[in-house]
C-alpha positions in Angstrom: 126.0 123.2 36.3 128.4 122.4 33.7 131.6 124.7 34.4 135.5 124.5 34.0 137.7 124.8 36.9 141.2 124.5 38.7 142.3 123.3 41.9 146.1 124.2 41.8 148.0 126.4 39.6 149.9 125.4 36.9 149.9 124.2 33.1 146.7 124.5 31.1 146.2 121.1 30.3 147.4 119.6 33.2 144.9 122.0 35.8 142.1 123.1 33.8 139.0 120.8 34.3 135.7 120.6 33.1 132.7 118.5 34.5 129.1 119.2 36.6 129.3 121.0 40.1 126.1 122.2 41.9 124.5 125.4 40.7 124.9 128.9 42.2 121.9 130.7 43.4 122.0 135.1 43.9 122.5 136.4 47.3 121.3 139.8 48.4 121.6 142.3 45.3 122.9 139.6 43.1 121.8 138.7 39.5 122.4 135.0 38.0 123.8 134.9 34.4 123.1 131.8 32.1 126.7 132.2 30.2 127.1 132.3 26.7 130.8 134.0 26.1 133.1 134.0 28.3 136.3 136.6 27.3 139.9 135.3 28.3 142.3 138.4 29.3 145.8 137.8 30.2 145.3 138.4 34.0 142.8 135.7 34.1 145.9 133.4 32.3 148.5 134.8 35.1 146.2 133.9 37.9 146.1 130.2 36.3 149.5 130.3 36.0 150.2 131.9 39.5 152.7 134.2 37.8 152.9 136.9 41.2 153.5 134.2 43.5 150.1 135.0 45.2 148.7 130.9 45.3 145.3 130.0 45.5 142.7 132.7 46.6 140.5 129.8 46.9 140.2 126.3 47.1 138.0 125.9 43.6 138.3 129.0 40.9 136.4 129.4 37.9 138.3 131.7 35.4 137.5 134.5 34.2 136.4 138.0 35.0 134.6 139.1 32.0 131.2 137.2 30.0 127.9 138.3 28.4 124.3 136.0 28.6 121.0 136.4 29.9 119.9 137.4 33.4 117.5 134.5 34.5 117.1 134.6 38.3 117.6 137.9 40.6 118.7 137.9 44.6 116.9 139.9 47.3 116.4 143.3 46.8 116.6 143.4 42.6 114.1 144.0 40.4 112.6 141.4 38.9 112.2 142.9 35.6 116.1 142.2 34.9 115.1 138.4 34.0 115.3 138.2 30.7 118.0 141.1 30.4 121.0 141.0 27.8 123.9 141.4 29.7 127.8 141.9 30.2 129.5 141.9 32.8 132.8 142.2 34.6 134.7 141.5 38.0 133.3 138.2 37.9 136.4 136.6 39.4 137.8 139.8 41.5 138.0 138.7 44.7 135.5 136.2 44.0 136.3 132.1 43.5 133.3 131.6 40.9 133.8 133.3 37.1 132.4 133.5 33.9 133.7 129.5 32.2 130.7 127.8 33.6 126.8 127.6 32.5 126.1 130.3 35.5 127.3 132.9 36.8 126.5 135.4 40.1 127.3 138.9 40.1 126.7 141.9 41.9 123.8 143.5 40.5 125.9 146.4 39.3 128.6 144.9 37.3 126.1 143.4 34.8 125.5 146.0 32.0 122.6 146.1 30.0 124.1 145.0 26.5 123.3 147.4 23.9 120.9 146.0 21.0 122.7 144.4 18.1 126.0 143.7 20.2 126.6 140.1 20.0 127.6 138.3 23.2 130.7 137.7 22.2 131.8 141.6 21.5 130.0 141.9 25.6 132.5 138.7 26.5 135.5 141.1 25.7 134.4 144.3 27.3 134.9 144.5 30.5 138.6 144.1 32.0 139.6 146.2 28.7 136.6 148.4 28.5 137.2 149.2 32.1 141.3 149.8 32.0 140.7 151.4 28.7 138.5 153.9 30.1 140.1 154.4 33.2 143.4 155.4 31.2 141.4 157.8 29.1 139.9 159.9 31.5 142.2 159.4 35.1 143.9 162.9 34.3 140.9 164.8 33.0 138.2 165.2 30.8 139.1 163.9 27.3 137.3 166.2 25.1 139.6 168.7 23.0 142.4 166.9 23.8 144.8 165.3 22.3 145.5 161.5 23.3 148.3 159.2 22.1 147.2 155.3 22.5 150.3 153.0 22.7 149.4 150.0 21.1 146.0 150.6 19.8 145.1 147.3 17.9 145.9 145.4 21.0 143.1 144.6 23.7 142.9 147.4 25.5 144.2 149.9 22.8 141.1 149.0 20.7 138.8 149.9 23.5 140.6 153.5 24.5 140.6 154.4 21.2 136.7 153.9 20.9 136.0 155.3 24.3 138.4 158.5 23.5 137.1 159.0 20.1 133.6 158.8 22.1 134.3 161.0 24.3 135.6 164.1 22.2 139.4 163.6 22.0 141.9 163.9 18.7 142.8 160.5 19.1 146.9 159.6 17.5 147.4 155.7 17.9 150.5 153.3 17.0 150.5 149.7 15.5 152.6 147.5 15.1 152.4 146.2 11.7 150.2 147.2 8.6 147.9 144.6 9.2 146.9 147.0 12.5 146.2 150.3 11.3 142.6 148.8 10.0 141.7 147.9 13.8 142.8 151.2 15.1 140.9 153.6 12.5 137.6 151.1 12.7 137.6 151.8 16.4 137.6 155.6 15.6 141.6 156.7 15.4 142.5 160.4 13.8 145.7 158.9 12.4 147.4 156.1 12.7 151.1 155.2 12.6 152.6 151.7 12.2 155.6 151.8 14.2 157.2 148.3 12.9 158.1 150.5 10.1 159.0 153.4 11.5 162.2 154.9 14.0 161.6 156.2 17.5 163.0 159.5 15.7 159.9 159.4 12.7 157.4 158.6 14.8 158.3 161.7 17.1 158.5 163.8 13.9 155.3 162.6 12.7 153.8 163.2 16.1 155.4 166.8 16.5 154.1 167.3 12.9 150.5 166.6 14.0 150.8 168.5 17.6 153.6 170.9 17.6 153.6 171.7 21.5 153.2 167.7 22.0 150.1 165.5 23.3 148.4 166.1 26.0 148.3 162.5 27.5 149.2 158.8 26.4 148.0 155.4 27.1 151.0 153.4 27.3 150.6 149.6 27.1 154.4 148.8 27.3 155.8 150.8 29.9 159.1 149.5 29.9 159.8 150.0 26.6 158.1 153.3 25.7 158.7 155.8 28.7 161.4 157.6 27.3 160.5 158.2 24.2 156.8 159.4 25.6 158.7 162.1 27.4 159.4 163.5 24.2 156.7 163.1 22.5 154.2 164.9 25.6 153.7 168.9 26.0 154.8 170.8 28.8 152.4 169.0 31.9 151.1 166.2 29.9 150.4 163.2 31.5 151.1 159.2 31.0 148.5 156.3 32.1 149.6 153.0 31.7 148.7 149.4 32.7 151.2 147.0 31.9 155.4 146.6 31.8 157.1 143.8 30.3 159.7 144.4 33.4 158.8 144.7 36.4 161.1 147.5 37.5 161.4 149.6 34.4 164.2 152.3 33.9 162.9 156.2 34.5 164.2 158.7 33.0 163.2 160.6 36.1 164.8 164.3 35.5 163.0 164.6 32.2 160.0 163.7 33.4 160.3 166.3 36.5 161.5 169.3 34.5 158.3 168.3 32.1 156.5 168.4 35.1 154.5 165.3 33.7 152.3 163.0 35.8 152.0 159.2 35.4 149.3 156.9 36.7 149.3 153.7 37.2 146.4 151.4 36.9 145.0 148.1 38.2 141.4 147.3 36.9 140.9 145.1 39.6 140.8 147.9 42.1 139.3 151.1 40.4 136.5 152.6 42.3 133.4 151.6 41.9 132.4 155.0 40.2 134.8 154.8 38.1 133.6 151.3 36.9 130.1 152.1 36.7 131.1 155.4 34.9 133.4 153.5 32.9 130.6 151.0 31.7 127.7 153.9 30.9 130.8 155.1 28.4 131.6 151.8 27.0 128.0 151.4 26.0 127.5 154.6 24.6 130.8 154.4 22.4 129.2 151.5 21.0 125.3 153.0 20.2 127.9 155.4 18.7 128.8 152.6 16.0 132.2 151.7 17.3 131.8 147.8 16.8 133.6 146.5 19.6 137.0 144.4 20.2 138.1 142.6 17.0 137.6 138.5 18.3 140.3 136.2 16.7 139.2 132.7 18.0 136.3 130.8 19.7 136.6 127.8 21.5 134.0 125.7 23.5 134.0 125.3 27.1 135.4 121.2 26.8 138.1 123.3 24.8 138.9 126.0 27.2 142.7 124.2 27.9 143.5 125.2 24.3 141.7 128.3 24.7 144.4 129.7 27.6 147.0 128.1 25.2 146.2 130.1 22.5 146.4 133.5 25.1 149.3 132.2 27.3 151.5 131.5 23.7 150.3 134.9 21.7 149.1 131.9 19.2 146.0 134.6 18.5 146.5 137.9 18.2 143.0 139.3 18.9 140.5 138.2 21.8 139.6 134.9 22.5 136.6 133.2 23.9 134.7 130.4 25.3 131.4 129.7 23.8 129.2 128.1 26.6 126.4 127.8 25.3 126.5 127.4 21.4 
């Protein structure tokens, strides 16, 4: 099969290779997907960069955990009726060597989720890590129905998914974005109110949010913990909560006593290690949001498999604002 891989960490143009390697076959409880589109997440880039200094987990790595395509083979214990099913998958390269940047990818059957009718493969390729992270961020503090949820970074990869899922699950959703161009993305995902923080101060945002929610919001989905934690504390109601999955610095400063006096709960989320039940519930919620009319994450750029180094550079250098996909089968 044709695939992209790396055998050492480093810059994309130096370590990523494209060529032919032996096909992979599904084992017990697994399915094989003929990949059409492979989604790139920041985590895929960080693994290839060795950002966290953990080195190579396997001698050869086919990158990317998320993808979409058609099941063409099943292992023992999996119903053959799954063959021919259009699916999106997650966790393909989580604790496994071979991800979705290849013609074929093998994953456990429950990690291959039926793709709703009318949803493209490229959108399906962008659902896994962002969607499951967003689901956990939206639900970790309890049922979102009837709650007031603020999504910081509502136009980002996880942010769009969080807005869509919170909306689909019955929350009132407030989103922040960094530019006027991003307002529509958050609105299309289902935000009830969107604030462009690129043109307003933290004080202005606090006033605006308090006009909508005089007692403060119930829960915040936070993409920039290091930058926003002090402002978040002021936006939360007594007993509110924050779910965060990213920080620009490894040891962010935390306003400890204000959070204590307000009895705030803070949840730190790492998508690779969510419990299986949470991942399954998240996958179903994502499909329900799509069925409810969400069009999915916005695609910003498409690259062929031979161009994977350029695709990684586009993500690494933040050259593309929206999602980047690698089209494996044209």
